[in-house]
Backbone as a ProteinNet text record, in pm:
[ID]
protein_1_A
[PRIMARY]
MSQGLTAVIADDEPVLREHLKQLLTQQWPELTIVAMAGDGDEAWRLIDLHRPDVVFLDIRMPGRNGLDVAESMQQAGLTQNTALVFLTAYDQYAVEAFEREALDYLLKPVEPVRLDRTRERILAHQEPAADTSLDVTQLRQLIEAVGRPPLRWLNVQRGQDIRVVDVADVLCFRAEDKYTTVVTAAGESLIRKSLRQLEEELDTQQFWRIHRSTLVQVAHIDRVEKTLTGRLKVHLKGGRTEEVSRRFADRFRQM
[TERTIARY]
100.9	-1.1	88.4	37.5	124.1	41.9	135.3	51.6	-77.2	-142.1	-261.4	-359.9	-357.2	-476.7	-614.6	-720.1	-849.7	-891.2	-983.4	-1039.4	-1175.5	-1246.3	-1383.8	-1381.5	-1433.4	-1432	-1596.3	-1591.7	-1723.5	-1724.4	-1791	-1817.8	-1945.8	-2004.9	-2154.6	-2138.6	-2008.9	-2003.6	-1946.2	-2036.2	-1990.6	-1873.6	-1856	-1712.9	-1609.8	-1601.9	-1480.9	-1456.4	-1554.5	-1544.3	-1467.1	-1506.5	-1440.6	-1308.8	-1279	-1135.8	-1049.1	-1103.9	-1003.8	-985.5	-1086	-1069.8	-972.6	-975.5	-880.2	-733.4	-723.6	-575.3	-520	-621.6	-557.4	-529.5	-595.8	-562.7	-419.9	-388.6	-244.7	-160.5	-185.3	-74.7	-47	-155.6	-154.5	-221.6	-145.2	-226.6	-239	-173.8	-191.4	-292.8	-343.9	-469.6	-615.4	-679.6	-811.1	-940	-992.2	-1126.5	-1245.4	-1282.6	-1378.2	-1529.1	-1555.3	-1685.5	-1677.7	-1765.7	-1781.8	-1925.3	-1917.5	-2072.4	-2071.6	-2214.8	-2255.8	-2336.1	-2360.8	-2384.1	-2340.9	-2365.6	-2314.9	-2359.9	-2478.1	-2552.6	-2498.7	-2494.6	-2438.5	-2267.4	-2216.8	-2064.1	-2060.3	-2143.6	-2119.1	-2150.2	-2249.2	-2287.9	-2173.4	-2128.9	-2021.1	-1877.5	-1850.3	-1739	-1762.4	-1879.2	-1882	-1895.4	-1936.5	-1960.2	-1805.5	-1722.8	-1590.9	-1475.2	-1494.7	-1385.6	-1251	-1268.1	-1145.2	-1019.4	-899.9	-783.8	-781.5	-842.6	-827.2	-968.3	-1026.1	-1144.2	-1126	-1149.6	-1158.5	-1286.1	-1310.1	-1461	-1466	-1567	-1611.2	-1679.5	-1625.3	-1682.9	-1841.6	-1879.5	-2019.3	-2077.2	-2183.4	-2264.5	-2398.7	-2494.3	-2628.3	-2647.8	-2764.4	-2786.9	-2683.9	-2593	-2505.6	-2388	-2335.3	-2214.8	-2089.5	-1977.2	-1857.3	-1819.4	-1839.1	-1838.7	-1902.2	-2018.9	-2101.9	-2074.1	-1999.1	-1947.1	-1819.6	-1740.6	-1621.9	-1665.6	-1747.1	-1799.5	-1857.9	-1908.6	-1958.5	-1851.7	-1750.9	-1637	-1571.5	-1564.2	-1488	-1557.6	-1672.7	-1776.9	-1760	-1732.9	-1731.1	-1584.4	-1509.1	-1353.2	-1294.7	-1354.9	-1271.7	-1170.3	-1158.7	-1063.3	-905.8	-922.7	-782.4	-700.2	-777.9	-711	-724.9	-812.8	-831.9	-819.9	-718.1	-673.8	-788.5	-811.7	-912.3	-865.5	-912.4	-846.2	-984.7	-986.2	-1091.8	-1083.8	-1171.5	-1193.5	-1260.3	-1192.8	-1249.9	-1242.1	-1334.3	-1336.7	-1303.4	-1250.5	-1222	-1096.3	-1100	-1000.3	-852	-768.4	-633	-630.2	-727.8	-730.7	-776.5	-882.7	-923.5	-822.5	-753.1	-654.6	-549.1	-515.2	-395.7	-448.7	-571	-650.5	-644.6	-675	-667	-536	-433.7	-301.1	-242.5	-302.7	-287	-325.7	-433.8	-498.6	-449	-338.5	-280.8	-360.2	-460.6	-578.2	-520.6	-535.6	-500.8	-628.2	-588.9	-693.1	-661.9	-729.2	-702.9	-817.3	-753.8	-823.2	-885.7	-1027.2	-1090.8	-1077.7	-1069.5	-1037.7	-881.6	-881.6	-751.3	-654	-530.5	-414	-333.8	-260.3	-179.8	-57.1	15.4	107.9	67.9	-35.9	-88.4	-128.8	-213.6	-247	-132.7	-19.8	112.8	163.3	155.2	197	107.4	-21	-110.3	-63.8	-61.1	-12.4	116.4	207	362.8	319.7	237.3	202.7	151.8	46.4	-19.4	79.9	156.9	241.5	357.9	385.8	507.9	455.6	346.7	295.1	289.3	264.5	267.7	146.2	53.2	-79.3	-152.5	-237.3	-306.5	-420.2	-516.5	-625.6	-683.8	-704.8	-794.6	-700.3	-702.7	-655.5	-734.5	-704.7	-780.4	-791.1	-699.8	-702.9	-796.5	-857.4	-949.6	-1062.6	-1058.5	-1180.7	-1274.3	-1374.6	-1502.2	-1545.1	-1565.5	-1639	-1571.5	-1443.6	-1324.8	-1340.7	-1339.3	-1341.4	-1460.4	-1574.4	-1705.7	-1700.7	-1635.2	-1613.7	-1525.2	-1435.7	-1321.5	-1402.4	-1492.7	-1561.2	-1645.2	-1724.4	-1826	-1767	-1637	-1572.5	-1527.9	-1488.1	-1429.6	-1560.7	-1684.5	-1792.6	-1779.4	-1902	-1930.1	-1846.3	-1756.8	-1676.6	-1745	-1727	-1783.9	-1786.3	-1884.1	-1857	-1741.5	-1665.5	-1551.2	-1540.9	-1623.7	-1624.7	-1780.3	-1802.9	-1946.4	-1927.8	-2031.2	-2058.2	-2147.3	-2105.2	-2184.1	-2204.9	-2335.5	-2354.3	-2341.7	-2262.2	-2224.8	-2234.7	-2367.5	-2416.4	-2430.9	-2372.6	-2383.8	-2282.9	-2183.5	-2083.2	-2112.3	-2051.5	-2035.7	-1923.1	-1892.7	-1758.5	-1725.9	-1631.5	-1602.3	-1546.1	-1608.2	-1576.3	-1531.4	-1434.4	-1368.5	-1447.2	-1529.7	-1602.1	-1522.4	-1390.3	-1344.9	-1328.6	-1362.6	-1387	-1491	-1604.1	-1726.9	-1747.1	-1793.8	-1810.2	-1963.3	-2072.4	-2187.7	-2263.9	-2371.2	-2493.3	-2619.1	-2701.1	-2809.1	-2939.1	-3032.5	-3157.1	-3225.5	-3259.9	-3328.2	-3422	-3549.8	-3667.8	-3604.8	-3606.5	-3543.5	-3392.5	-3331.1	-3204.7	-3143.8	-2985.2	-2925.1	-2815.4	-2780.7	-2664.5	-2564.6	-2458.3	-2319.2	-2230.8	-2196.2	-2113.3	-1966.4	-1904.7	-1739.1	-1687.4	-1557.1	-1500.4	-1495.9	-1503.8	-1524	-1630	-1745.3	-1884.9	-1981.6	-2096.1	-2217.3	-2247.3	-2283.3	-2327	-2457.4	-2522.4	-2628.2	-2602.9	-2678.3	-2665.1	-2823.1	-2847.9	-2985.8	-2973.8	-2961.9	-2949.8	-3034.9	-3102.8	-3158.3	-3042	-3088.8	-2990.1	-2991.9	-3109.4	-3089.3	-3023.1	-3030.2	-2925.1	-2804	-2769.6	-2605.2	-2578.5	-2664.5	-2629.4	-2590.5	-2672.2	-2650.4	-2502.6	-2455.3	-2348.2	-2204.9	-2218.7	-2125.3	-2075.9	-1943.9	-1902.7	-1949	-2034.8	-2111.3	-2028.6	-1887.7	-1798.7	-1739.7	-1762	-1709.9	-1834.1	-1947.3	-2037.6	-2146.8	-2198.3	-2297.3	-2420.9	-2533.4	-2668	-2690.1	-2693.4	-2721.7	-2885.1	-2943.1	-3074.9	-3147.8	-3257	-3348.1	-3301.3	-3234.4	-3206.2	-3060	-2971.9	-2840.8	-2745.5	-2629.4	-2508.3	-2390.8	-2318.7	-2184.6	-2068.6	-1948	-1856.4	-1760	-1743	-1685.8	-1550.3	-1461.1	-1316.9	-1341.7	-1436.5	-1457.9	-1533	-1547.9	-1627.2	-1526.5	-1519.9	-1455.8	-1488.3	-1601.9	-1656.6	-1808.7	-1868.4	-2003.9	-2043.5	-2114.7	-2176.3	-2312.7	-2313.4	-2444.6	-2504.3	-2621.8	-2681.7	-2761.8	-2796.3	-2855.9	-2981	-3035.4	-3170.8	-3159.3	-3040.5	-3005.5	-2988.7	-2995.1	-2990.2	-2834.1	-2796.9	-2671.1	-2653.8	-2545.1	-2487.6	-2361.7	-2334.5	-2223.2	-2125.6	-2022.6	-1928.9	-1852.1	-1847.1	-1765	-1647.1	-1542.9	-1430.5	-1448.8	-1415.9	-1448.7	-1553.1	-1631.9	-1715.9	-1878	-1909.3	-2035.1	-2082.1	-2227	-2273.7	-2412.2	-2421.8	-2555.8	-2609.5	-2743.7	-2800	-2826.5	-2813.6	-2841.1	-2974.5	-3056.7	-3203.8	-3203.5	-3297.3	-3318.8	-3265.2	-3339.9	-3338.4	-3208.9	-3089.8	-2971.3	-2874.5	-2916.6	-2839	-2751.4	-2781.4	-2724.2	-2611.9	-2580.8	-2436.8	-2353.2	-2399	-2274.3	-2274.9	-2377.9	-2386.9	-2309.7	-2290.4	-2218	-2083.5	-2020.2	-1883.5	-1821.4
-114.7	5.9	112.7	244.8	352.1	481.6	571.5	703.8	746.7	830.9	879.6	768.3	705.4	593.4	656.3	573.6	613.5	536.2	565.1	454.6	493.1	371.4	374.7	350	420.3	385.4	324.4	225.9	159.7	124.6	186.4	181.3	246.1	163.4	206.6	313.2	343.3	427.5	552.4	671.1	794.9	859.8	862	922.8	833.7	701.4	628.5	627.2	658.4	669.8	806.5	902.6	1022.9	1031.5	958.6	967.8	878.3	777.8	721.3	790.8	871.5	967.8	1073.9	1138.3	1242.8	1177.2	1051.3	975.8	958.6	911	885.8	1010.4	1125.4	1258.3	1298.4	1275.2	1327.9	1246.7	1110.9	1009.2	969.2	982.7	940.2	1022.4	1149.3	1279	1229.3	1134.9	1112.8	1020	966.5	874.8	966.4	949.4	1027.8	933.4	999	938.7	960.5	875	912.7	924.6	818.6	808.7	751	734	694.2	632.6	518.3	432.3	399.3	414.2	375.5	241.9	170.5	23.1	-42.3	-182.4	-256.1	-240	-219.5	-205.5	-98.2	27	156.8	130	60.4	33.1	-35	-149.8	-221.9	-125	-47.3	45.3	144.2	173.5	297.1	226.4	83.3	22.7	3.8	-52	-89.5	27.5	150.1	268.6	328.4	337	412.5	311.6	177.6	82.4	134.7	160.7	210.9	121.5	181	110.6	28.3	87.8	45.2	77.7	-27.5	-42	-66.4	37.4	-4.1	-43.2	-174.5	-245.6	-283	-239.8	-275.3	-432.3	-516.4	-639.1	-650	-556.1	-568.6	-431	-448.7	-318	-369.8	-266.3	-301.9	-343.7	-404.5	-451.8	-562.4	-548.3	-641.2	-616.1	-720.7	-709.2	-692.8	-685.6	-681.3	-796.2	-887.9	-1033.8	-1039.9	-992.5	-1016	-908.4	-809.7	-685.7	-775.2	-819.6	-908.8	-1000.4	-1067.2	-1165.4	-1113.4	-1016.4	-936.5	-904.8	-830.1	-784.1	-906.4	-1003.8	-1133.5	-1192.3	-1197.5	-1234.3	-1157.3	-1024.5	-919.9	-917.1	-994.1	-968.2	-847.6	-780.9	-661.6	-665.8	-784	-822.3	-864.5	-845	-877.6	-742.4	-619.9	-495.7	-411.7	-462.5	-365.7	-407.5	-345.6	-378.8	-380.8	-479.7	-482.8	-495.6	-391.9	-383.9	-403.4	-486.5	-520.9	-439	-372.8	-302.1	-357.4	-412.5	-490.4	-437.3	-478.7	-462	-571.4	-676.6	-811.1	-783.7	-873.1	-897.8	-956.5	-941.3	-1029.9	-1153.9	-1221.6	-1362.9	-1357.3	-1281.6	-1293.7	-1208.6	-1133.4	-1055.5	-1160.5	-1234	-1339.6	-1417.4	-1470.1	-1544.3	-1478.9	-1363.1	-1271.6	-1285	-1271	-1255.8	-1397	-1522.1	-1644.3	-1674	-1590.9	-1601.8	-1506.4	-1446.9	-1322.8	-1220.6	-1187.5	-1080.7	-969.7	-864	-729.1	-656.8	-613.5	-567.2	-451.3	-365.6	-237.4	-255.6	-263	-250.1	-125.2	-127.7	-11.1	34.2	167.6	270.6	272.7	326.7	288.7	373.1	323.6	371	429.2	548.3	580.4	487.8	426.7	347.2	225.6	143.5	41.2	87.5	199.9	250.6	276.2	315.6	346.2	216.6	99.8	-30.4	-81.8	-53.2	-88.1	-9	119.3	179.4	145.6	105.3	60	-65.9	-143.1	-293.9	-280.4	-173.8	-166.9	-121.6	-2	58.2	-38.8	-123.5	-228.2	-349	-347.7	-471.7	-598.7	-581.8	-702.4	-772.1	-744.7	-826.9	-836.3	-736.9	-763	-842.3	-836.2	-949.6	-957.8	-836.6	-839.1	-890.1	-1032.2	-1087.1	-1219.4	-1279.8	-1392.6	-1508.4	-1513.3	-1604.6	-1579.4	-1469.4	-1452.2	-1550.4	-1611.3	-1733.9	-1659.2	-1624.2	-1553.7	-1659.4	-1785.8	-1874.3	-1928.5	-1922.1	-1958	-1831.6	-1707.8	-1591	-1604.3	-1637.2	-1631.8	-1741	-1862	-1962.5	-1904.1	-1833.4	-1780.9	-1683.1	-1597.9	-1470.8	-1585	-1657	-1721.8	-1815.4	-1880.2	-1931.8	-1861.5	-1719.5	-1633.7	-1571.7	-1556.4	-1495.4	-1359.5	-1283.1	-1133.2	-1069.9	-995.3	-923.2	-844.5	-828.5	-730.2	-571.4	-500.5	-347.7	-304.7	-225.9	-177.8	-20.8	51.1	191	238.2	372.4	402.5	546.2	567.6	715.4	760.2	881.4	928.9	1087.2	1141.6	1271.3	1340.4	1466.7	1560	1698.5	1742.1	1898.9	1864.2	1944.9	1930.2	1836.9	1782.1	1715.8	1568.4	1473.7	1353	1301.2	1223.2	1176.4	1014.8	960.5	834.1	792.8	702.2	676.5	527	503.8	367.1	309.9	185.6	150.6	100.6	84.1	55.3	185	288.8	414.1	443.5	355.9	371.7	333.7	416.6	368.5	301.9	336.8	280.3	336.9	278	312	293.9	421.3	432.2	461.3	387.6	413.3	533	608.8	753.1	729.5	704.7	706.3	631.7	706.8	654.8	646.8	693.2	702.9	630.8	614.8	568.6	658.3	705.3	783.6	695.5	767.6	688.7	765.9	711.2	793.5	758.6	858.3	836	940.8	921.3	1006.2	1149.9	1165.6	1292.5	1367	1282.9	1349.5	1253.2	1302.1	1222	1258.9	1144	1157.4	1072.3	1094.3	1024.2	935.7	800.4	723.9	684	647.3	600.1	460	400.4	241.8	222.9	136.5	81.9	4.8	-10.4	-95.9	-239.8	-278.2	-432.8	-434.5	-354.8	-364.8	-353.4	-284	-256.5	-382.5	-449.6	-571.1	-673.5	-693.5	-789.3	-783.1	-644.4	-614	-616.9	-575.8	-567.6	-719.8	-717.8	-840.6	-855.6	-940	-982.2	-998.5	-1032.4	-1033.9	-907.9	-813.2	-676.6	-586	-603.6	-515.9	-593.1	-535.6	-614.2	-540.6	-594.4	-517.6	-531.3	-432.4	-394.1	-341.2	-293.6	-250.8	-245.8	-249.6	-246.1	-136.9	-25	64.3	113.8	17.5	39.4	-64.2	-42.3	-131.3	-73.2	-148.5	-75.4	-182.2	-105.6	-188.1	-225	-357.2	-419.6	-372.1	-342.4	-283.9	-150.8	-70.9	44.9	44.3	-52.9	-84.1	-60.3	45.3	73.2	-43.9	-29.7	-114.2	-120.6	-227.2	-243.1	-231.5	-120.2	-99.3	-165.7	-202.2	-269.4	-169.2	-105.3	-17.7	-76.9	16.7	-33.1	-104.2	-65.8	-152.9	-273.5	-305.4	-426.2	-409.9	-284.6	-268.9	-262.6	-265.3	-270.9	-148.5	-60.6	36.5	-2.4	36.2	22.1	159.7	182.3	277.9	265.2	358.1	344.5	443.4	403.3	493.3	632.4	726.8	875.7	929.2	829.4	885.7	858.5	826.4	794.2	660.6	687	561.2	539.9	408	349.8	237.4	249.4	139.9	30.3	-102.1	-223.1	-267.8	-308.7	-356.4	-499.2	-550.7	-658.2	-795.2	-758.1	-869.7	-902.5	-785.5	-822.5	-840.2	-835.4	-849.1	-946.5	-1083.8	-1199.9	-1190.7	-1143.5	-1145.6	-1097.7	-998.9	-952.5	-1039.1	-1079.7	-1145.9	-1286.2	-1335.1	-1466.8	-1441.3	-1325.6	-1288.9	-1321.5
-5.8	3	-0.4	-68.1	-76	15.1	42.8	100	45	116.3	72.5	62.7	185.3	170.8	224.2	229.5	280	378.8	456.4	559.2	599.4	636.7	706.8	857.4	931.1	1083.1	1121.8	1176.6	1206.4	1353.9	1437	1578	1628.1	1718	1746.9	1854.5	1922.4	2031.1	1973.1	1966.9	1905.8	1976	2105.7	2145.1	2108.5	2150.2	2087.8	1938.9	1863.8	1727.6	1687.6	1749.7	1732.3	1794.3	1914.1	1958.8	1875.4	1786.6	1688.4	1587.4	1556.7	1429.8	1454.8	1583.9	1633.7	1628.7	1694.1	1719.4	1551	1464	1334.9	1256	1281.9	1248	1276.3	1381.4	1460.2	1424.3	1406.9	1404.4	1250.8	1177.7	1045	965.3	953.2	847.8	722.9	665.2	516	501.2	587.9	585.3	589.3	503.9	500.6	537.2	636.9	690.1	579.1	495.6	410.5	457.4	590.9	637.2	764.6	812.2	975.3	978.3	1049.4	1057.2	1201.3	1239.2	1373.3	1392.1	1292.3	1288.4	1169.5	1165.6	1081.9	947.9	921.8	787.9	737.7	809.2	749.7	698.7	797.1	757.9	636.2	607.1	495.9	366.5	368.7	259.4	236	330	313.2	245.2	316.5	266.2	128.5	80.4	-50.7	-152.5	-102.2	-185.5	-190.7	-64.7	-78	-130.6	-109.3	-126.1	-54.7	61.5	118	141.7	147.3	181.5	311	421.6	562.1	610.8	690.8	766.7	906.6	1000.4	1141	1178.7	1218.4	1233.5	1371.5	1433.5	1588	1557	1636.8	1628.3	1687.6	1776.5	1821.3	1796.6	1698.9	1651.6	1638.2	1638.6	1603.6	1469.6	1417	1281.6	1251.2	1143.7	1115	1215.6	1269.3	1361.4	1283.9	1346.3	1268.3	1171.4	1230.9	1154.7	1026.9	1045.7	941.4	822.4	870.8	768.3	694.9	794.2	733.8	619.2	668	585.5	453	452.9	335	249.5	303.9	236.9	173.4	246.3	188.1	65.9	84.2	-43.5	-169.1	-149.1	-260.9	-286.1	-231	-282.1	-221.8	-141.4	-72	8	89.7	173.9	108.1	-9.7	-86.6	-97.2	-84.5	-128.9	3.7	97.8	223.5	349.5	414.5	545.6	650.1	694.4	804.8	946.6	1022.4	1170.8	1279.1	1326.5	1441.5	1552.3	1616.4	1718.1	1829.4	1932.9	2033.4	2170.6	2262.9	2405.4	2494.9	2405.8	2485.2	2576	2674.8	2774.1	2727.3	2796.6	2752.2	2704.4	2777.6	2714.5	2554.5	2528.1	2404.3	2301.8	2353	2266.5	2226.3	2326.8	2289.9	2172.4	2185.4	2090.4	1959.8	1943.8	1826.6	1763.5	1850.8	1805.5	1763.7	1814.3	1762.8	1608.9	1593.8	1461.8	1356.3	1419.3	1335.2	1280	1365.8	1342.7	1394.2	1310.6	1358.5	1426.5	1545.4	1635.6	1688	1769.5	1853.4	1946.7	2079.4	2207.6	2221.8	2266.7	2318	2457	2484.5	2380.6	2331	2208.9	2128.7	2188.2	2222.1	2274.1	2159.3	2157	2078.3	2017.2	2111	2096.3	2010.8	2044.8	1977.2	1828.1	1825.8	1696.4	1604.2	1661.1	1567.6	1530.6	1601.8	1558	1448.8	1451.3	1340.1	1217.7	1229.8	1120.9	1054.6	1119.4	1081.6	992.9	1051.9	1004.1	858.8	860.2	734.5	640.1	666.3	564.5	536.8	623.5	574.2	500.5	446.2	379.2	449.8	598.1	671.4	682.5	580.7	579.6	715.1	749	866.4	836.8	931.7	920.7	808.6	726.4	619.1	488.1	475.4	342.1	317.4	208.4	155.3	255.5	358.9	454.4	559.4	563.8	687.8	711.2	796.7	826.7	912.7	862.8	944.2	1032.2	987.8	1049.3	1181.2	1169.8	1274.6	1368.1	1307.5	1396	1489.1	1440.6	1493.8	1623.1	1586.6	1694.8	1809	1770.3	1862.1	1965.7	1898.7	1990.4	2074	2022.1	2098.4	2218.7	2194.7	2297.4	2409	2372.3	2495.3	2551.6	2485.9	2552.1	2534.1	2577.3	2578.5	2688	2677.4	2760.8	2863.1	3001.3	3082.5	3035.9	3072.4	3019.1	3077	2996.3	3052.8	3035.3	2956.6	2941.4	2926.1	2992.8	2972.5	2918.9	2824.7	2770.8	2857.9	2934.6	3061.5	3008.2	3039.8	3010.5	3136.6	3129.4	3239.6	3194.6	3233.1	3177.7	3032.1	2939.6	2802.2	2720.1	2810.2	2754.4	2765.2	2679.3	2675.7	2715.7	2815.9	2872.9	2859.7	2848.1	2853.3	2978.7	3081.6	3217.4	3213.7	3283.3	3292.7	3421.3	3386.4	3486.5	3612.1	3611.9	3726.9	3821	3768.2	3850.2	3907.9	3882.7	3921.7	4081.2	4157.8	4309.5	4318.2	4254.9	4244.5	4130.9	4109.5	4010.2	4093.6	4064.3	4123.9	4037.1	4041.3	3941.2	3968.7	3869.9	3888.4	3763.1	3777.1	3701.1	3559.5	3463.5	3317.6	3295.4	3383	3367.6	3508.2	3491.5	3619.1	3621.2	3748.8	3793.6	3801	3759.2	3762.7	3854.4	3968.8	4074.5	4066.2	4072.2	4066.5	4172	4195.5	4270.5	4232.8	4104.6	4025.5	4024.4	4051.2	4041.4	3998.5	3975.5	3916.5	3781.8	3690.5	3562.2	3536.1	3403.7	3374.4	3262.7	3266.8	3137.8	3109.2	2961.9	2939.6	2942.6	3045.5	3079.5	3210.4	3206.3	3330.2	3416.7	3561.3	3644.3	3611.5	3549.8	3502.9	3383.9	3291.8	3180.6	3211.3	3309.9	3345.2	3406.3	3506.9	3566.9	3470.9	3370.2	3259.5	3196.4	3182	3116.5	3196.9	3335	3435	3453.3	3506.5	3588.8	3746.4	3746.6	3879.3	3990.2	3966.5	4072.9	4117.6	4016.5	4049.6	4093.4	4073.2	4091.6	4175.6	4313.1	4368.6	4407.2	4371.7	4389.5	4554.9	4609	4762.3	4802.8	4679.7	4700.9	4574.6	4583.7	4444.6	4342.6	4383.3	4315.6	4317.1	4375.3	4388.3	4383.5	4264.9	4253.8	4304.2	4381.8	4423.9	4360.8	4360.5	4308.8	4435.9	4442.4	4555.2	4587.9	4481.6	4517.4	4572.7	4580.1	4642.8	4781.6	4833.2	4962.7	5067	5166.3	5262.3	5385.3	5433.8	5530.9	5550.3	5611.2	5619.9	5750.7	5773.7	5917	5973.1	6067.7	6121.4	6227.5	6194	6282.3	6388.7	6487.1	6597.6	6566	6475.6	6425.9	6354.4	6339.9	6260.4	6117.7	6063.7	5931.8	5891.4	5764.5	5682.1	5599.8	5623.7	5557	5480.6	5347.1	5291.7	5288.2	5344.8	5354.8	5230.4	5112.3	5023.8	5039	4965.1	4970.8	4940.9	5027.3	4977.1	5058.6	5154.3	5234.7	5202.2	5088.2	5052	5103.5	5153	5221.5	5161.5	5157.1	5058.2	5154.3	5175.4	5255.7	5185.2	5250.1	5211	5251.7	5148.6	5176.7	5222.1	5322.7	5378	5293.6	5157.3	5055.2	5009.8	5013	4989.4	5097.1	5209	5325	5361.4	5309.7	5343.3	5277.9	5145.5	5105.5	5189.2	5272.4	5379.6	5517.8	5542.3	5667.7	5673.9	5515.7	5515.9	5496.2	5492.1	5473.5	5614.3
[MASK]
+++++++++++++++++++++++++++++++++++++++++++++++++++++++++++++++++++++++++++++++++++++++++++++++++++++++++++++++++++++++++++++++++++++++++++++++++++++++++++++++++++++++++++++++++++++++++++++++++++++++++++++++++++++++++++++++++++++++++++++++++++++++++++++++

């Protein structure tokens, strides 16, 4: 491949999509981002329209997922001339599996050093994941074997701004009508996800439900207090206190 390449970015997270675009602009100014997509159907339409040299493709997207798009590219013969770089939120175990299959990937949120390696690899003709040997069926089996990764990042609203929050920094989640409040040491933010949805996506060993409307992160629990009335209160690091309902008190009494 030569200089003056074109690219399409496909990721359903607007903040992460823009983050990657900014990094590419800074680190690879010769690369032109011709289009960005927020779902798999749009991604395939834009890829088929622009025939870019590079595609940054999120594995999990609404509509067609990244693997479906990769399969469509392969069937259309586009993977022979297009470098396909998978965007993934998978943990280190899955990343090692990707590397065994010689698949090019970027772990989200994308880090500058790792992006630079990908750029060098593409420019050096080192055949990233997008070549004729790409086995989408095998890749599907790999993803299924690893399983869906726990949620690692959140797009939260704070005032008029949308920010990316590391789940590891969350003290607790509190249900608030149609929204959920995300509490960190830096303050509170809102997301449009129910507590039940979050519970399904989070690591249940990392986050415990202590009340119908509250999830707390175990790593941020400082101590558990038993009041004179026999109720339990969780004291989080930083001074915040959350009440434990009787329904969920057994988790602490068995500790």
